[in-house]
C-alpha positions as CSV (number, residue, x, y, z in Angstrom):
1,X,124.2,81.3,93.7
2,X,123.7,82.1,97.4
3,X,120.3,83.6,96.6
4,X,119.3,80.4,94.8
5,X,120.2,78.4,98.0
6,X,118.1,80.7,100.1
7,X,115.2,80.3,97.7
8,X,115.5,76.5,97.8
9,X,115.6,76.7,101.6
10,X,112.3,78.7,101.6
11,X,110.7,76.2,99.2
12,X,111.9,73.2,101.3
13,X,110.3,74.7,104.4
14,X,106.9,74.8,102.5
15,X,107.2,71.3,101.1
16,X,106.0,69.3,104.1
17,X,102.6,67.6,104.0
18,X,102.4,67.2,100.3
19,X,100.5,70.4,99.6
20,X,103.3,71.9,97.6
21,X,103.1,69.1,95.0
22,X,99.3,69.1,95.0
23,X,99.3,72.8,94.2
24,X,102.0,72.5,91.6
25,X,99.9,69.9,89.9
26,X,96.8,72.1,90.1
27,X,98.8,75.1,88.7
28,X,100.4,73.1,85.9
29,X,103.9,73.3,87.3
30,X,104.6,69.8,88.6
31,X,107.3,69.2,85.9
32,X,109.1,72.3,87.1
33,X,108.9,71.1,90.7
34,X,110.2,67.7,89.7
35,X,113.2,69.4,88.0
36,X,113.9,71.5,91.1
37,X,113.6,68.4,93.3
38,X,116.1,66.5,91.1
39,X,118.5,69.4,91.1
40,X,118.5,69.7,94.9
41,X,118.8,65.9,95.3
42,X,121.9,66.0,93.1
43,X,123.4,69.1,94.8
44,X,123.1,71.1,91.6
45,X,122.9,74.9,92.2
46,X,123.0,76.5,88.8
47,X,121.3,78.9,86.4
48,X,118.8,76.2,85.3
49,X,117.7,75.8,88.9
50,X,117.3,79.5,89.3
51,X,115.2,79.7,86.2
52,X,113.1,76.8,87.4
53,X,112.5,78.6,90.7
54,X,111.4,81.6,88.7
55,X,109.0,79.4,86.7
56,X,107.5,77.9,89.8
57,X,107.1,81.3,91.4
58,X,105.4,82.6,88.3
59,X,103.0,79.6,88.2
60,X,102.0,80.1,91.8
61,X,101.8,83.9,91.5
62,X,99.4,83.5,88.5
63,X,97.1,81.6,90.9
64,X,97.3,84.0,93.8
65,X,100.3,82.6,95.8
66,X,102.9,85.4,95.8
67,X,106.6,84.9,96.8
68,X,106.7,81.2,97.1
69,X,110.5,81.1,97.0
70,X,111.3,84.8,97.3
71,X,109.3,85.9,100.3
72,X,106.6,88.4,100.6
73,X,106.8,91.5,98.4
74,X,105.4,94.9,99.1
75,X,104.4,97.8,96.9
76,X,106.1,101.1,97.2
77,X,104.9,104.4,95.8
78,X,106.9,105.4,92.7
79,X,108.5,108.7,93.6
80,X,107.3,111.3,91.2
81,X,105.0,108.8,89.3
82,X,101.8,109.3,91.2
83,X,100.4,106.0,89.8
84,X,98.9,103.2,91.8
85,X,99.8,99.5,91.4
86,X,97.0,97.4,89.9
87,X,96.4,93.7,89.4
88,X,94.5,91.9,86.7
89,X,91.8,89.6,88.0
90,X,88.7,87.6,87.1
91,X,85.8,89.4,88.9
92,X,82.3,88.2,89.6
93,X,79.9,89.3,86.9
94,X,77.6,90.8,89.6
95,X,80.3,93.3,90.8
96,X,77.7,95.7,92.2
97,X,76.6,93.0,94.7
98,X,79.6,90.7,95.0
99,X,83.2,91.3,95.7
100,X,84.6,87.9,94.6
101,X,87.8,88.1,92.4
102,X,90.6,85.7,91.6
103,X,93.9,86.2,89.9
104,X,94.0,85.7,86.1
105,X,94.9,82.2,85.1
106,X,95.9,80.6,81.8
107,X,92.5,79.2,81.0
108,X,88.9,80.1,80.7
109,X,87.5,82.4,83.3
110,X,85.9,80.8,86.4
111,X,82.2,80.6,86.6
112,X,80.0,82.2,89.4
113,X,78.7,79.3,91.5
114,X,75.5,81.2,92.2
115,X,74.5,82.5,88.8
116,X,76.5,80.3,86.4
117,X,77.8,83.3,84.6
118,X,81.5,83.5,83.7
119,X,83.7,86.0,85.6
120,X,84.8,89.1,83.7
121,X,88.4,90.4,83.4
122,X,89.1,93.6,85.2
123,X,91.9,95.5,87.0
124,X,91.9,96.3,90.7
125,X,93.9,99.3,91.9
126,X,95.7,98.6,95.1
């Protein structure tokens, strides 16, 4: 459970100013954040807390915020694999002239503010 305590510490350092809660609401994870807050307030460090930290990380990662409680991650070449990591994104429908892309979310694709056309799903090789 030492890792859970480190993750909570990382989360706490990012909780000042109210932005964490604002983003959790935006990303549909405010209930998870509330459970984490309650567990920490009651000194409970258990498997449920670890699972909620995973859920919060996943909700933020789906919206482009990686490593909220785990820290930054890096990609390493798979020895002998030869493949390249890729991410799934919503990309601007005018990809020849625009490089806008956002991580896939759980809802409808975003809409291009310029043309009004919906973004298209694609993969970007890193």
